[in-house]
C-alpha positions as CSV (number, residue, x, y, z in Angstrom):
1,M,-8.5,26.7,68.7
2,K,-11.6,24.5,68.5
3,K,-14.9,26.4,68.2
4,P,-17.7,25.3,70.5
5,F,-20.4,23.1,69.1
6,R,-23.7,24.6,68.0
7,F,-26.7,22.7,66.7
8,G,-29.5,23.8,64.5
9,L,-32.9,22.3,63.6
10,Q,-34.3,22.7,60.0
11,T,-37.9,22.2,59.2
12,F,-40.2,22.9,56.2
13,N,-43.8,22.5,57.2
14,A,-46.5,23.0,59.8
15,E,-50.1,22.2,59.9
16,S,-51.1,25.2,62.0
17,G,-49.8,28.1,63.9
18,K,-49.9,26.2,67.2
19,A,-47.9,23.3,65.6
20,W,-45.3,25.7,64.4
21,A,-45.0,27.5,67.7
22,D,-44.8,24.1,69.5
23,K,-42.0,23.0,67.2
24,A,-40.0,26.2,67.7
25,R,-40.4,26.1,71.5
26,K,-39.5,22.5,71.7
27,A,-36.3,23.0,69.8
28,E,-35.4,25.9,72.2
29,A,-36.2,23.8,75.2
30,L,-34.1,20.9,74.0
31,G,-31.1,23.2,73.6
32,Y,-30.8,23.7,69.9
33,S,-29.1,27.0,69.1
34,A,-30.9,27.8,65.9
35,F,-34.3,27.1,64.2
36,H,-34.1,27.2,60.4
37,L,-36.4,27.0,57.4
38,A,-35.3,26.7,53.8
39,D,-36.6,29.0,51.0
40,H,-38.6,27.0,48.5
41,L,-41.9,27.8,46.7
42,L,-43.5,24.8,45.1
43,G,-46.5,22.9,46.3
44,P,-47.2,19.3,45.2
45,G,-47.1,18.7,41.5
46,P,-44.8,17.4,38.6
47,A,-42.3,20.3,39.0
48,L,-41.7,19.5,42.7
49,T,-41.5,15.7,41.9
50,R,-38.8,16.4,39.3
51,T,-36.7,18.3,41.8
52,N,-36.8,15.4,44.3
53,H,-37.0,18.0,47.0
54,P,-39.4,17.8,50.0
55,E,-42.4,20.1,50.0
56,Q,-42.2,23.3,52.0
57,N,-45.6,24.7,52.8
58,L,-44.4,27.7,54.7
59,A,-43.1,31.0,53.3
60,A,-39.8,31.6,55.0
61,I,-40.1,35.2,56.1
62,P,-43.4,35.2,58.0
63,A,-42.6,31.7,59.4
64,M,-39.3,33.0,60.8
65,A,-41.1,36.1,62.3
66,Y,-43.7,33.8,63.9
67,A,-41.0,31.5,65.3
68,A,-39.1,34.5,66.7
69,A,-42.3,35.8,68.4
70,V,-43.0,32.6,70.3
71,T,-39.4,31.9,71.5
72,E,-37.0,33.8,73.7
73,R,-33.4,32.6,73.1
74,I,-33.1,30.4,70.0
75,R,-31.6,32.0,66.9
76,I,-33.9,32.2,63.8
77,G,-32.6,31.6,60.3
78,C,-33.1,30.3,56.8
79,R,-30.7,27.8,55.2
80,V,-30.6,29.7,52.9
81,F,-32.6,32.4,51.1
82,C,-32.4,32.2,47.4
83,I,-31.7,35.7,46.4
84,D,-33.4,35.3,43.0
85,Y,-36.8,34.7,44.7
86,H,-36.8,38.1,46.5
87,N,-36.3,41.8,45.8
88,P,-33.0,42.3,47.5
89,L,-34.0,45.5,49.4
90,V,-37.3,44.0,50.6
91,L,-35.4,40.8,51.7
92,T,-32.8,42.8,53.5
93,K,-35.3,45.1,55.3
94,S,-37.5,42.1,56.2
95,A,-34.4,40.4,57.7
96,M,-33.3,43.4,59.7
97,T,-36.9,43.8,61.0
98,I,-36.9,40.2,62.2
99,D,-33.5,40.8,63.9
100,L,-34.9,44.0,65.6
101,L,-38.1,42.4,66.8
102,S,-36.4,39.2,68.0
103,D,-33.8,41.3,70.0
104,G,-30.9,40.3,67.8
105,R,-31.6,36.6,67.1
106,L,-31.4,36.5,63.3
107,E,-28.9,34.4,61.3
108,L,-29.2,35.6,57.7
109,G,-28.5,32.8,55.2
110,L,-28.0,33.7,51.6
111,G,-27.5,31.5,48.5
112,A,-27.4,31.7,44.7
113,G,-30.3,29.2,44.1
114,W,-30.0,25.8,42.5
115,L,-33.4,24.0,41.9
116,K,-33.7,24.3,38.1
117,D,-37.3,23.0,37.9
118,E,-38.4,25.4,40.7
119,Y,-37.1,28.3,38.7
120,A,-38.9,27.1,35.5
121,A,-42.2,26.4,37.4
122,V,-42.4,30.0,38.6
123,G,-41.1,31.6,35.4
124,L,-37.7,32.7,36.5
125,P,-34.6,32.5,34.2
126,F,-32.1,30.0,35.5
127,D,-28.8,31.7,34.6
128,M,-25.5,29.9,34.5
129,P,-24.0,29.2,38.0
130,G,-21.3,31.9,37.6
131,V,-23.9,34.5,36.8
132,R,-26.1,33.6,39.8
133,I,-23.1,33.6,42.1
134,D,-22.0,37.0,40.9
135,R,-25.5,38.3,41.6
136,L,-25.2,36.8,45.1
137,A,-22.0,38.7,45.7
138,D,-23.8,41.9,44.6
139,V,-26.6,41.3,47.1
140,I,-24.2,40.5,49.9
141,E,-22.5,43.9,49.2
142,G,-25.9,45.5,49.7
143,V,-26.7,43.6,52.8
144,K,-23.4,44.5,54.4
145,A,-23.9,48.2,53.5
146,F,-27.4,48.2,55.0
147,R,-26.1,46.4,58.1
148,A,-23.3,48.9,58.6
149,G,-25.6,51.9,58.8
150,G,-25.4,55.4,57.3
151,Q,-26.6,56.6,53.9
152,L,-26.4,53.9,51.3
153,D,-24.5,54.2,48.0
154,V,-24.3,50.7,46.5
155,Q,-23.7,50.6,42.8
156,N,-23.0,47.2,41.1
157,S,-24.4,45.1,38.3
158,T,-27.5,44.1,40.4
159,L,-28.1,46.9,42.9
160,H,-28.5,50.7,42.7
161,W,-29.2,51.9,46.2
162,Q,-28.6,55.6,46.9
163,E,-29.8,58.6,48.9
164,F,-31.4,56.7,51.8
165,E,-30.4,55.0,55.0
166,G,-31.0,51.4,55.7
167,V,-33.5,51.0,58.5
168,P,-34.1,49.3,60.9
169,R,-30.6,48.9,62.2
170,P,-29.7,45.4,63.3
171,V,-29.4,44.6,67.0
172,S,-26.9,41.8,66.8
173,G,-24.8,42.7,63.8
174,V,-26.7,39.9,62.0
175,P,-24.2,37.1,61.2
176,I,-24.3,36.2,57.5
177,M,-24.4,32.5,56.4
178,I,-23.4,31.7,52.8
179,G,-24.1,28.2,51.6
180,G,-23.1,26.2,48.6
181,G,-20.8,23.5,47.3
182,S,-19.0,24.8,44.2
183,P,-15.5,26.4,44.2
184,K,-16.8,29.9,43.2
185,V,-19.5,30.1,45.9
186,L,-17.3,28.7,48.6
187,R,-14.5,31.2,47.8
188,L,-17.1,33.9,48.0
189,A,-18.3,32.5,51.4
190,G,-14.7,32.5,52.6
191,R,-14.3,36.1,51.7
192,E,-17.7,37.5,52.9
193,A,-19.5,35.1,55.3
194,D,-19.5,34.9,59.1
195,I,-20.8,31.3,58.8
196,V,-19.9,29.0,55.9
197,S,-22.6,26.4,55.2
198,L,-21.0,23.4,53.4
199,N,-23.5,21.9,51.0
200,F,-23.7,19.5,48.1
201,N,-22.4,20.8,44.8
202,N,-25.9,21.1,43.3
203,R,-24.7,21.3,39.7
204,A,-27.4,18.8,38.6
205,G,-30.2,21.1,39.7
206,V,-31.9,18.3,41.6
207,I,-31.3,16.3,44.8
208,G,-29.7,13.0,43.9
209,P,-26.6,10.8,44.0
210,D,-24.4,13.4,42.2
211,G,-24.8,15.8,45.0
212,V,-24.1,13.2,47.7
213,A,-21.0,12.0,45.8
214,T,-19.6,15.6,45.7
215,S,-19.8,15.8,49.5
216,S,-17.6,12.9,50.7
217,K,-15.0,13.2,53.3
218,E,-12.4,13.9,50.6
219,E,-14.6,16.3,48.7
220,T,-15.3,18.2,51.9
221,Q,-11.6,18.7,52.4
222,R,-11.5,20.2,48.9
223,K,-14.4,22.5,49.7
224,L,-12.6,23.7,52.8
225,G,-9.6,24.5,50.6
226,W,-11.8,26.7,48.4
227,V,-13.2,28.4,51.5
228,R,-9.6,29.0,52.8
229,E,-8.6,30.5,49.4
230,G,-11.4,33.0,49.7
231,A,-10.9,33.7,53.4
232,G,-7.2,34.2,53.6
233,A,-6.2,35.4,57.0
234,R,-9.8,35.5,58.3
235,F,-10.3,31.7,57.9
236,D,-9.9,30.9,61.5
237,A,-12.6,33.4,62.5
238,L,-15.2,31.6,60.3
239,E,-17.8,29.2,61.7
240,I,-18.2,26.1,59.6
241,E,-21.7,24.7,59.4
242,I,-23.1,21.6,57.7
243,G,-26.5,19.9,57.3
244,A,-26.6,16.3,58.6
245,Y,-29.4,15.4,56.2
246,F,-29.2,11.7,57.0
247,T,-29.3,11.4,60.8
248,F,-30.3,8.3,62.6
249,V,-29.4,8.2,66.3
250,M,-30.1,4.6,67.5
251,D,-28.3,1.6,68.9
252,N,-28.6,-0.5,65.8
253,A,-28.3,1.8,62.8
254,E,-26.5,-0.7,60.5
255,P,-29.5,-1.7,58.4
256,I,-30.4,1.9,57.7
257,L,-26.7,2.7,57.0
258,G,-26.6,-0.1,54.5
259,N,-29.7,1.0,52.7
260,F,-28.4,4.5,52.3
261,A,-25.0,3.3,51.2
262,Q,-26.7,1.2,48.5
263,M,-29.0,4.0,47.5
264,F,-26.0,6.4,46.8
265,G,-23.6,3.8,45.5
266,L,-21.2,4.1,48.4
267,T,-19.6,1.5,50.7
268,P,-21.0,1.3,54.2
269,A,-17.7,2.7,55.5
270,A,-17.9,5.7,53.2
271,M,-21.5,6.3,54.1
272,R,-20.7,6.2,57.9
273,E,-18.1,8.9,57.6
274,H,-20.0,11.0,55.0
275,P,-20.1,14.6,56.5
276,H,-23.8,15.0,55.8
277,A,-24.8,11.7,57.6
278,L,-24.8,10.5,61.2
279,F,-25.6,6.9,62.1
280,G,-25.3,5.2,65.5
281,S,-25.8,5.5,69.2
282,V,-25.5,8.8,71.1
283,D,-21.9,7.9,72.1
284,A,-21.0,7.0,68.6
285,V,-22.5,10.1,67.1
286,C,-20.8,12.4,69.7
287,E,-17.4,10.7,68.9
288,E,-18.0,11.1,65.2
289,L,-18.9,14.8,65.5
290,E,-15.7,15.4,67.6
291,R,-13.7,13.6,65.0
292,R,-15.2,15.8,62.2
293,R,-14.5,19.0,64.1
294,E,-10.9,17.9,64.4
295,L,-10.7,16.9,60.8
296,H,-12.8,19.5,59.0
297,G,-13.4,22.2,61.6
298,I,-17.1,21.7,61.5
299,S,-18.6,22.9,64.8
300,Y,-22.1,23.8,63.7
301,V,-24.4,21.0,62.7
302,T,-28.0,21.2,61.5
303,V,-30.4,18.3,61.5
304,G,-33.9,17.8,60.2
305,E,-37.0,17.8,62.3
306,T,-37.4,14.0,62.1
307,A,-34.3,13.8,64.3
308,L,-35.5,16.4,66.7
309,D,-36.0,14.1,69.7
310,A,-33.4,11.4,69.0
311,F,-30.6,13.9,68.4
312,A,-31.5,15.9,71.6
313,P,-29.1,13.9,73.9
314,V,-26.2,14.8,71.5
315,V,-27.2,18.4,71.7
316,A,-27.3,18.2,75.5
317,R,-23.9,16.6,75.7
318,L,-21.9,18.7,73.2
319,S,-23.5,22.1,73.1
320,G,-21.0,24.8,73.9
321,K,-18.1,22.3,74.3
């Protein structure tokens, strides 16, 4: 059974409280179902330049709370919290507080972290991927116990929570999104998540051609295989999300498509069908999204704020269908 389409908007920055409020309200008015941040720490400087990641000037937790306060219906999320940047209990309690105060509109995204130079710039050890993913699994165990209610007794390699109840209780049940692109994290997502966010395999620790190459149509099918291995019988209940990072809704997208193909060493045909990219008219993009839902099961698509207006007709046509 096909899951209905949902669409998210992800943004990193705002110049003022009014600008942030206006952006969140506009996304809601245009029919987007979720308003997301990411979870990054660095301001301009050599460390951020080496990551090749855009600057994020907002701290995720207060920005999410502010966005929730100025909207009424849209879900609020983070794609995704790096669990190494937060005390796990403070992060969990903060998240559940946002869910309570937004009347159950939180989507809680969790990830193992990946920007090597960001870790180094703030003095955090950058453990091997397997160690970081095991730690993510420990934190997810704690979040689920907190979410379930009752007195906590969570004992694993990372958490030792005991003799207290987790409050506040969530209003919505708080769907958990787990994001990543490696076999281990996607098997974990299949086993534990409500929403699986397919991402690049960020083994290089920076944004670049390697990550794009590990997210082709064929590689996405492999990733879904890893999700299925982790999920077993619960696979059909999962919602599959992806970030369409390269989205250009316009009648003549061929020149831009060609530039991106050249940048990443792909053919134009491979770039056109790349699961993290969308190029073309509203009709063409809608057809492509329906094809990808049929092929990959992707029904939840998040675009960046530069596509907010141009992508809105796609949102209007496909939301909930």
